[in-house]
C-alpha positions in Angstrom: 17.7 -89.0 15.7 17.2 -87.9 12.1 17.7 -84.4 10.9 14.4 -83.7 9.2 10.8 -85.0 9.2 11.5 -86.9 6.0 14.4 -88.8 7.6 16.9 -87.3 5.2 20.2 -85.9 6.5 20.3 -82.2 6.9 23.1 -81.9 4.3 20.7 -83.4 1.7 20.8 -86.6 -0.3 21.7 -85.2 -3.7 24.8 -86.1 -5.6 25.2 -89.5 -4.0 25.8 -91.2 -7.4 28.6 -88.8 -8.1 30.1 -89.4 -4.7 29.9 -93.1 -5.2 31.6 -92.8 -8.6 34.4 -90.7 -7.0 34.9 -93.4 -4.4 35.0 -96.2 -7.0 37.3 -94.3 -9.4 39.7 -93.4 -6.6 40.0 -97.0 -5.3 40.3 -98.4 -8.8 43.4 -96.3 -9.3 45.2 -97.8 -6.3 43.7 -101.3 -5.9 45.6 -104.4 -6.7 42.5 -106.6 -7.0 39.1 -106.7 -8.7 36.8 -104.4 -6.7 33.7 -105.7 -8.3 34.2 -109.2 -6.9 34.7 -107.9 -3.4 32.8 -107.6 -0.2 32.4 -103.9 0.7 31.6 -102.1 3.9 30.3 -98.5 4.1 31.0 -97.4 7.7 28.7 -94.5 8.7 26.6 -95.1 5.7 23.8 -92.7 6.8 20.7 -92.9 4.7 22.5 -95.4 2.4 22.7 -93.3 -0.8 26.3 -94.0 -1.6 25.9 -97.7 -0.7 22.9 -98.0 -2.9 24.6 -96.4 -5.8 27.6 -98.7 -5.5 25.6 -101.9 -4.9 25.0 -102.8 -8.5 28.7 -103.0 -9.3 30.0 -105.1 -6.4 29.4 -108.7 -5.1 28.1 -107.7 -1.7 27.9 -104.4 0.2 27.2 -103.9 3.9 26.3 -100.5 5.3 26.7 -99.7 9.0 25.3 -96.7 10.8 24.5 -96.0 14.5 20.9 -95.2 13.6 18.4 -96.9 11.2 17.1 -94.8 8.3 13.7 -94.9 6.6 15.3 -95.3 3.2 17.1 -98.6 4.1 14.1 -100.9 3.5 13.6 -99.6 0.0 17.3 -99.7 -0.9 17.6 -103.3 0.3 14.5 -104.2 -1.7 16.1 -102.8 -4.8 19.5 -104.4 -4.3 19.5 -108.0 -3.1 23.2 -107.9 -2.4 22.9 -104.9 -0.1 22.6 -105.2 3.7 22.1 -102.0 5.8 22.4 -102.6 9.5 22.4 -100.6 12.7 25.7 -100.5 14.6 28.9 -98.6 15.3 32.6 -99.3 15.4 32.1 -101.5 18.6 29.9 -104.0 16.7 30.8 -107.7 16.7 28.5 -108.4 13.8 31.5 -108.4 11.3 34.2 -111.0 11.6 37.8 -109.8 11.7 39.4 -109.9 8.2 36.0 -110.5 6.5 35.9 -107.3 4.4 37.8 -106.5 1.2 36.9 -102.8 0.8 35.9 -100.2 3.3 34.4 -96.8 2.7 34.7 -94.2 5.5 33.5 -91.0 3.9 33.1 -87.9 6.0 32.6 -89.9 9.2 35.7 -89.6 11.4 34.8 -86.0 12.5 31.4 -87.1 13.8 32.4 -90.0 16.1 33.4 -89.8 19.8 36.6 -91.7 19.2 38.1 -91.6 15.7 41.1 -93.7 16.7 38.7 -96.6 17.6 36.9 -96.1 14.3 40.2 -96.5 12.5 41.1 -99.6 14.5 37.7 -101.1 13.6 38.5 -100.5 9.9 41.8 -102.2 10.3 40.3 -105.2 12.2 37.5 -105.9 9.7 39.7 -105.5 6.6 41.5 -108.6 5.3 45.3 -108.4 4.7 45.8 -106.5 1.5 42.3 -105.0 1.8 41.7 -101.4 0.9 39.8 -98.4 2.3 38.6 -95.1 1.1 39.0 -92.6 4.0 37.9 -89.0 3.5 37.1 -86.1 5.7 37.6 -82.4 6.4 40.7 -80.5 7.3 40.9 -78.6 10.6 43.3 -76.1 9.1 41.0 -75.0 6.3 39.4 -71.7 7.4 35.8 -72.6 6.4 34.1 -75.1 8.6 32.4 -77.3 5.9 29.3 -78.4 7.9 28.2 -74.9 9.0 30.1 -72.8 6.3 31.2 -70.5 9.0 34.8 -69.2 9.0 37.2 -70.0 11.9 34.6 -71.2 14.4 36.1 -74.7 14.4 39.4 -73.2 15.6 37.7 -71.9 18.8 36.9 -73.8 21.9 33.5 -75.5 21.2 31.6 -73.6 23.9 32.9 -70.2 22.6 32.2 -71.1 19.0 28.6 -72.1 19.8 28.1 -69.0 21.8 29.4 -66.8 19.0 27.2 -68.5 16.4 24.1 -68.2 18.6 24.8 -64.6 19.3 24.9 -64.0 15.5 21.5 -65.7 15.1 22.8 -68.9 13.6 20.5 -72.0 13.8 23.3 -74.3 12.4 24.9 -76.8 14.7 28.7 -77.1 15.1 29.0 -80.8 15.9 32.0 -82.0 14.0 35.6 -82.4 15.2 38.0 -82.2 12.3 41.7 -82.9 12.6 44.8 -81.7 10.8 46.7 -83.7 8.1 49.5 -84.6 10.6 47.1 -85.7 13.3 45.3 -88.0 10.9 48.5 -89.5 9.6 49.4 -90.4 13.2 46.1 -92.2 13.6 46.6 -94.1 10.3 49.9 -95.6 11.1 48.6 -99.2 10.9 48.1 -98.9 7.1 50.0 -98.1 4.0 48.7 -94.6 3.4 48.3 -93.1 0.0 47.4 -89.4 -0.4 44.8 -89.5 -3.2 44.3 -85.7 -3.4 47.0 -85.1 -6.0 45.6 -87.8 -8.3 42.1 -86.4 -8.0 43.2 -82.8 -8.6 45.4 -83.8 -11.5 42.6 -85.8 -13.3 39.5 -83.6 -13.0 37.7 -85.0 -16.0 37.7 -88.5 -14.5 35.8 -87.1 -11.6 33.3 -85.1 -13.5 35.0 -81.7 -13.0 35.5 -79.4 -15.9 35.5 -75.9 -14.5 38.4 -73.5 -15.2 39.4 -73.6 -11.5 39.7 -77.4 -11.6 41.6 -77.4 -14.9 43.9 -74.7 -13.5 44.8 -76.7 -10.4 45.4 -79.8 -12.7 48.5 -78.2 -14.1 50.3 -78.1 -10.7 52.8 -80.9 -10.4 51.7 -83.8 -8.3 54.7 -83.4 -5.8 53.6 -79.8 -5.1 50.0 -80.9 -4.6 51.2 -83.6 -2.2 53.2 -81.1 -0.2 50.3 -78.6 -0.1 47.6 -81.2 0.9 47.8 -80.0 4.5 46.0 -76.8 3.4 43.3 -78.4 1.3 39.6 -78.3 2.3 39.6 -82.0 3.0 41.6 -85.2 2.7 41.2 -88.4 0.7 43.4 -91.2 1.8 43.6 -94.7 0.3 44.5 -97.1 3.1 45.9 -100.6 2.5 46.2 -103.1 5.3 49.6 -104.7 5.5 
């Protein structure tokens, strides 16, 4: 079920080009092959904004989401190499080892079984294939989907009760994990923590504020050590 009468996600559809550029620049830093000549898969592609923004620069891109979105037809009309299809991480529509690049951006916290999601990514990737895996951090005090502090640290029933008692109409429906929990789920891959690179090169990612430039002077090893406290994670995964 979509989040608004227009069929747009409740978090909006703005900034998809910037997010697509972030995905591409991050993967380019760590990839050993030509990403433009690759078959990409966007798992949990939603309305298809990121997939559409990336489609012009790759050979073929498939988007997969549990529900169809109204924007899909127009995006596929605009991009002949883009296929957007309904399905989840239990689909058999993609052959094992058939994908070069996977995007899994802000998805793991929304699925019933994130471990199965990660296994699916591992299965569809070819050996040497690469994935962009990003999502929120349980330990960060602000829950990013509701912008409420601390509610994601409470048992869900209590958290929802507190929010309703305070008059909130927002829905707490995400289940984020800590840095260490995610690392245990990702053991089937070579895992690269991309957060230090992103923070150390803000201009490459369209960030020019004083805060970003100040963080950029922190040594990469320190940023790597402190990643467990960051608002979110960006991992680059390489299948052995």
